C-alpha angles and dihedrals in degrees: 000000000000127000120215132183096225146000088256090057090051090051092050092048093048096051105175095345122107117248124244120211116320127191134174116263089243089061090046089054092050090048092052092048095048093043099045111016094102096042095107096046111122094238095042118151126181112271118249122249089249091053092050092046089051089054091053092045093048090054091051093250098144137147133067095306092058098041110110118223 
């Protein structure tokens, strides 16, 4: 994971390479919160694949890159 300040910065860093998935840092923050916020709860259980996929879908993270196996 790399953090960049702008799309232009991403383009400069990539040069001639093709980009992978890019998301705004605000979406990254929401993803981290939704994915991990309950991790320290006493009754925590691992989330199901369907739960995690629903988190990605709700945040608009769709397409092959964001499809869980």
